C-alpha positions as CSV (number, residue, x, y, z in Angstrom):
1,M,0.0,0.0,0.0
2,R,2.8,2.4,0.8
3,K,4.5,1.7,-2.5
4,M,1.2,2.3,-4.3
5,L,0.7,5.6,-2.5
6,A,4.2,6.6,-3.2
7,A,3.7,5.9,-6.9
8,V,0.4,7.9,-7.0
9,S,2.2,10.7,-5.2
10,R,4.9,10.8,-7.8
11,V,2.4,10.8,-10.6
12,L,0.4,13.6,-9.0
13,S,3.7,15.5,-8.3
14,G,4.8,15.2,-11.9
15,A,1.5,16.5,-13.1
16,A,1.6,19.4,-10.8
17,Q,5.1,20.3,-12.0
18,K,4.1,20.7,-15.6
19,P,4.1,24.3,-16.8
20,A,0.5,25.6,-16.6
21,S,0.9,27.3,-20.0
22,R,1.5,24.0,-21.7
23,V,-1.6,22.5,-20.1
24,L,-3.7,25.5,-21.2
25,V,-2.3,25.4,-24.8
26,A,-2.9,21.7,-25.1
27,S,-6.5,21.9,-24.0
28,R,-7.5,24.9,-26.2
29,N,-9.0,24.7,-29.7
30,F,-7.5,27.4,-31.9
31,A,-8.8,28.6,-35.2
32,N,-7.0,27.4,-38.3
33,D,-7.0,30.8,-40.0
34,A,-8.5,34.3,-39.8
35,T,-9.2,37.0,-42.4
36,F,-7.8,40.5,-41.7
37,E,-8.2,43.9,-43.3
38,I,-4.9,45.5,-44.2
39,K,-4.0,49.1,-45.2
40,K,-4.4,50.0,-48.9
41,C,-1.2,50.7,-50.7
42,D,-0.6,54.0,-52.4
43,L,-0.1,53.3,-56.2
44,H,1.9,54.9,-58.9
45,R,1.2,54.0,-62.6
46,L,-0.9,51.0,-61.5
47,E,-4.7,50.6,-62.0
48,E,-5.0,48.2,-59.1
49,G,-2.8,47.1,-56.3
50,P,-2.5,44.4,-53.6
51,P,-5.6,43.2,-51.9
52,V,-6.9,45.0,-48.8
53,T,-7.9,41.7,-47.1
54,T,-5.8,38.7,-46.5
55,V,-5.9,35.3,-44.7
56,L,-3.4,34.4,-42.0
57,T,-3.2,30.7,-41.0
58,R,-2.3,29.8,-37.5
59,E,0.8,27.9,-38.8
60,D,2.1,31.0,-40.8
61,G,1.3,33.3,-37.9
62,L,3.4,31.3,-35.4
63,K,6.2,31.0,-38.0
64,Y,6.2,34.8,-38.6
65,Y,6.1,35.6,-34.9
66,R,9.0,33.3,-34.2
67,M,11.1,34.7,-37.0
68,M,10.4,38.3,-36.1
69,Q,11.2,37.7,-32.4
70,T,14.4,35.9,-33.4
71,V,15.5,38.8,-35.5
72,R,14.6,41.3,-32.7
73,R,16.5,39.3,-30.0
74,M,19.4,38.6,-32.3
75,E,19.9,42.4,-32.9
76,L,19.6,43.2,-29.2
77,K,22.2,40.5,-28.4
78,A,24.4,42.1,-31.1
79,D,24.0,45.4,-29.4
80,Q,25.1,43.9,-26.1
81,L,28.1,42.1,-27.6
82,Y,29.2,45.4,-29.4
83,K,29.0,47.3,-26.1
84,Q,31.2,44.6,-24.6
85,K,33.7,45.2,-27.4
86,I,33.3,41.6,-28.6
87,I,31.8,42.8,-31.9
88,R,34.1,45.4,-33.5
89,G,33.8,47.8,-36.5
90,F,30.6,48.9,-38.1
91,C,27.3,47.4,-37.0
92,H,23.9,48.4,-38.3
93,L,20.9,47.0,-36.5
94,C,17.4,46.5,-37.9
95,D,15.2,46.1,-34.8
96,G,11.9,47.7,-35.5
97,Q,12.1,46.7,-39.2
98,E,11.4,43.0,-38.7
99,A,8.2,43.0,-40.8
100,C,10.2,44.1,-43.8
101,C,12.7,41.1,-44.0
102,V,10.2,38.5,-42.7
103,G,7.3,39.8,-44.9
104,L,9.5,40.0,-48.0
105,E,10.6,36.4,-47.6
106,A,7.0,35.3,-47.1
107,G,6.1,36.8,-50.4
108,I,8.9,35.4,-52.6
109,N,10.4,31.9,-53.3
110,P,13.6,30.6,-51.9
111,T,15.0,30.4,-55.4
112,D,14.5,34.1,-55.9
113,H,17.6,36.3,-55.6
114,L,18.0,39.0,-53.0
115,I,20.5,41.9,-52.7
116,T,20.4,44.3,-49.7
117,A,22.4,47.1,-48.2
118,Y,24.4,47.3,-44.9
119,R,21.4,46.7,-42.5
120,A,21.6,43.0,-43.5
121,H,21.3,40.8,-40.4
122,G,17.6,40.2,-40.6
123,F,17.7,39.3,-44.3
124,T,20.6,37.0,-43.7
125,F,18.5,35.1,-41.2
126,T,15.3,35.0,-43.3
127,R,17.3,33.8,-46.3
128,G,18.1,30.6,-44.3
129,L,21.3,31.1,-42.2
130,S,21.3,30.3,-38.5
131,V,21.6,32.8,-35.7
132,R,24.8,31.0,-34.7
133,E,26.4,31.6,-38.1
134,I,25.3,35.3,-38.1
135,L,26.5,36.1,-34.6
136,A,29.8,34.2,-35.1
137,E,30.3,36.3,-38.3
138,L,29.7,39.5,-36.2
139,T,32.4,38.4,-33.7
140,G,34.8,37.4,-36.5
141,R,34.9,33.6,-35.8
142,K,35.6,30.6,-38.0
143,G,32.0,29.4,-37.6
144,G,30.6,32.6,-39.1
145,C,28.7,32.5,-42.4
146,A,31.7,34.2,-44.2
147,K,34.3,32.3,-42.1
148,G,34.7,35.4,-39.8
149,K,36.1,37.6,-42.6
150,G,33.0,39.5,-43.6
151,G,31.5,41.0,-40.5
152,S,28.3,42.9,-40.2
153,M,28.0,44.2,-43.7
154,H,29.3,41.2,-45.8
155,M,27.1,38.2,-45.1
156,Y,26.1,35.8,-47.8
157,A,23.7,32.8,-48.3
158,K,22.3,30.9,-51.2
159,N,20.6,33.4,-53.5
160,F,21.5,36.2,-51.1
161,Y,24.2,38.7,-52.2
162,G,25.1,41.2,-49.5
163,G,25.1,43.4,-47.4
164,N,26.9,46.0,-49.1
165,G,29.0,48.4,-47.0
166,I,28.6,51.3,-49.4
167,V,25.3,53.1,-49.8
168,G,24.1,52.5,-53.3
169,A,26.6,49.8,-54.0
170,Q,23.8,47.6,-55.3
171,G,23.7,49.8,-58.4
172,Q,23.5,53.4,-59.5
173,I,19.8,53.6,-58.9
174,F,18.4,55.7,-61.7
175,E,20.6,54.0,-64.3
176,A,19.5,50.6,-62.9
177,Y,15.8,51.8,-63.1
178,N,16.3,52.7,-66.7
179,M,18.0,49.5,-67.9
180,A,15.6,47.3,-66.0
181,A,12.7,49.1,-67.7
182,L,14.3,49.0,-71.1
183,W,14.9,45.3,-70.8
184,K,11.7,44.5,-68.8
185,L,13.7,42.8,-66.2
186,P,11.8,40.9,-63.5
187,C,13.2,43.0,-60.7
188,I,11.6,44.4,-57.6
189,F,13.3,47.6,-56.3
190,I,12.7,48.1,-52.6
191,C,13.2,51.2,-50.6
192,E,13.1,50.5,-46.8
193,N,12.1,54.0,-45.7
194,N,12.9,54.2,-42.0
195,R,12.4,58.0,-42.1
196,Y,16.1,58.8,-41.6
197,G,19.1,58.8,-43.8
198,M,21.8,58.4,-41.1
199,G,20.9,61.4,-38.9
200,T,18.8,63.4,-41.4
201,S,15.0,63.1,-41.6
202,V,13.5,62.4,-45.0
203,E,11.6,65.8,-44.8
204,R,14.9,67.6,-44.5
205,A,16.7,65.6,-47.2
206,A,14.2,65.3,-50.0
207,A,12.0,67.8,-51.8
208,S,9.6,64.9,-52.5
209,T,9.3,62.0,-50.0
210,D,7.2,59.9,-52.4
211,Y,10.0,57.4,-53.0
212,Y,7.6,54.9,-54.6
213,K,7.3,57.4,-57.5
214,R,11.0,57.8,-57.9
215,G,11.1,55.2,-60.7
216,D,9.1,57.6,-62.8
217,F,8.2,55.3,-65.7
218,I,8.4,52.3,-63.3
219,P,5.2,51.4,-61.4
220,G,5.4,51.8,-57.7
221,L,3.7,50.9,-54.3
222,R,3.9,52.6,-50.9
223,V,3.4,49.9,-48.3
224,D,2.9,49.9,-44.5
225,G,6.3,48.3,-43.6
226,M,5.4,47.8,-40.0
227,D,2.6,45.3,-40.8
228,I,4.0,42.0,-41.9
229,L,0.7,41.1,-43.7
230,C,0.9,44.3,-45.7
231,V,4.5,43.6,-46.7
232,R,3.7,40.0,-47.6
233,E,0.7,40.8,-49.8
234,A,2.5,43.7,-51.5
235,T,5.5,41.5,-52.2
236,R,3.3,38.7,-53.6
237,F,1.7,41.3,-55.9
238,A,5.0,42.7,-57.0
239,A,6.5,39.3,-57.6
240,A,3.5,38.2,-59.7
241,Y,3.7,41.5,-61.7
242,C,7.4,40.8,-62.5
243,R,6.9,37.1,-63.3
244,S,4.1,38.0,-65.7
245,G,6.7,39.7,-68.0
246,K,5.6,43.3,-67.3
247,G,9.0,44.4,-66.2
248,P,10.3,46.0,-62.9
249,I,8.3,47.5,-60.1
250,L,9.3,49.7,-57.1
251,M,8.1,49.2,-53.5
252,E,8.6,51.7,-50.7
253,L,8.2,50.1,-47.3
254,Q,7.4,52.7,-44.6
255,T,9.2,51.4,-41.5
256,Y,11.2,52.6,-38.5
257,R,14.5,51.6,-36.8
258,Y,14.7,51.7,-33.0
259,H,18.5,51.9,-32.9
260,G,20.5,54.7,-34.4
261,H,22.0,54.5,-37.9
262,S,24.9,52.4,-36.5
263,M,26.2,51.5,-33.1
264,S,28.2,54.7,-33.1
265,D,24.9,56.7,-33.3
266,P,22.9,57.0,-30.1
267,G,19.9,57.8,-32.3
268,V,18.4,60.6,-30.1
269,S,20.3,63.7,-31.3
270,Y,18.0,64.2,-34.3
271,R,14.8,62.6,-32.9
272,T,13.2,62.5,-29.5
273,R,12.9,59.5,-27.2
274,E,9.2,60.2,-27.2
275,E,9.0,59.7,-30.9
276,I,10.7,56.3,-30.6
277,Q,8.5,55.3,-27.8
278,E,5.3,56.3,-29.7
279,V,6.3,54.1,-32.6
280,R,7.0,51.2,-30.2
281,S,3.7,51.6,-28.4
282,K,1.5,52.0,-31.5
283,S,3.2,50.4,-34.5
284,D,5.6,47.7,-33.3
285,P,5.4,44.9,-35.9
286,I,5.7,42.1,-33.4
287,M,3.1,43.6,-31.1
288,L,0.7,44.1,-34.1
289,L,1.0,40.5,-35.1
290,K,0.7,39.2,-31.6
291,D,-2.5,41.2,-31.0
292,R,-4.1,40.0,-34.2
293,M,-3.3,36.3,-33.4
294,V,-4.5,36.5,-29.8
295,N,-7.7,38.5,-30.5
296,N,-8.7,36.1,-33.3
297,N,-8.0,32.8,-31.5
298,L,-5.0,31.9,-33.6
299,A,-2.7,31.7,-30.6
300,S,-2.7,32.3,-26.8
301,V,-0.6,34.7,-24.8
302,E,0.9,31.7,-23.0
303,E,1.9,30.0,-26.3
304,L,3.6,33.1,-27.6
305,K,5.4,33.5,-24.3
306,E,6.8,29.9,-24.7
307,I,8.1,30.9,-28.1
308,D,9.7,34.0,-26.5
309,V,11.5,31.7,-24.0
310,E,12.7,29.3,-26.7
311,V,14.0,32.2,-28.9
312,R,15.9,33.7,-25.9
313,K,17.6,30.4,-25.3
314,E,18.5,30.0,-29.0
315,I,20.0,33.5,-29.0
316,E,22.0,32.8,-25.8
317,D,23.3,29.5,-27.1
318,A,24.3,31.2,-30.3
319,A,26.1,34.0,-28.4
320,Q,28.0,31.5,-26.4
321,F,29.2,29.8,-29.5
322,A,30.1,33.2,-31.1
323,T,32.3,34.1,-28.3
324,A,34.0,30.7,-27.8
325,D,34.6,29.7,-31.4
326,P,38.2,30.4,-32.5
327,E,39.1,33.2,-34.9
328,P,40.4,32.2,-38.4
329,P,44.1,31.8,-38.4
330,L,46.2,34.5,-40.2
331,E,47.4,32.1,-42.9
332,E,43.8,31.8,-44.1
333,L,43.6,35.6,-44.7
334,G,43.7,35.1,-48.5
335,Y,41.4,32.1,-48.7
336,H,38.1,32.0,-50.6
337,I,38.8,34.8,-53.0
338,Y,37.5,32.6,-55.9
339,S,35.2,29.6,-55.6
340,S,36.9,27.0,-57.7
341,D,40.4,28.1,-58.8
342,P,43.7,26.4,-58.1
343,P,45.7,27.9,-55.2
344,F,47.7,31.0,-55.9
345,E,49.6,33.7,-53.9
346,V,48.2,37.0,-52.7
347,R,50.5,39.9,-51.9
348,G,50.3,41.2,-48.3
349,A,51.0,44.7,-47.0
350,N,54.4,44.7,-48.7
351,Q,56.0,42.6,-51.5
352,W,57.7,40.3,-49.0
353,I,54.5,39.2,-47.3
354,K,52.6,36.5,-49.2
355,F,49.4,34.7,-48.4
356,K,48.2,31.5,-50.1
357,S,44.7,31.6,-51.5
358,V,42.7,28.4,-51.5
359,S,39.2,28.2,-52.9
């Protein structure tokens, strides 16, 4: 009898120790999908634009939420590592702009090609690289996605070319517009308008802030870049337009960065803390998706909190790897210049220093 009571006690004790949130999530019936109204896009040289309603499945909603939280936490961890002087050099963070990279990826195919600028960490993740590879690249370690030799602005993945450290390095924009239109290239030009060019507001820098019209003869869309569903539907529309053989299209994503231009910019000398807080409280992309999902029975608060915990652990594990992994040895400085060439010598800082280059 004592053994039986002990066994019952252990079973009851085990049940009591289960997290309450998991019990609640398991016993609740969620909706499979929900329909949402989204903001109408402003149009240029288009008779019709993306739809103003869209369906979000529970599966997609959870995926988007996890991805945006991962990008947010990864950028905050990069901020911390930079301030600890573990990450060096230039570092441009994209927290606040998560709906852009996640929404764009949701609207295209993995086989499509993507080029971006120096605020590249989020796109690097959504293109398929792990947080571990990204943070290790930021800290200059062998396990980084560019073997620790690229850093913040030079990350690459399959069908992903960039960051680019120089503004406009992706192409002289008006010349690129012109050639793309002449040749009817299936190209989506994207302006991530986070309202500031370094420390200058768009109103102070541009006589016209209608960037979606800058292509002139190229059709354009102005999109709510803080709403992942708006970004997804606009991207799907733009991709379908290009794939149909109509030529290029331009998208302006109206978004906002919470950090300064780079880690050397505190971000509050040209804008107020109140402005930043207002965007956080009213337009945060993660908050908007979370509210939609909870209010329409696509997820519970407890379930999303579990995702938050899992994401934090993933980021912490990646950060530990990124600080413990060894740096690439000096003799590998000239490696990987070409992808499939025989080894050759690269001159160093003077003619007597030589490095071997291996593909």
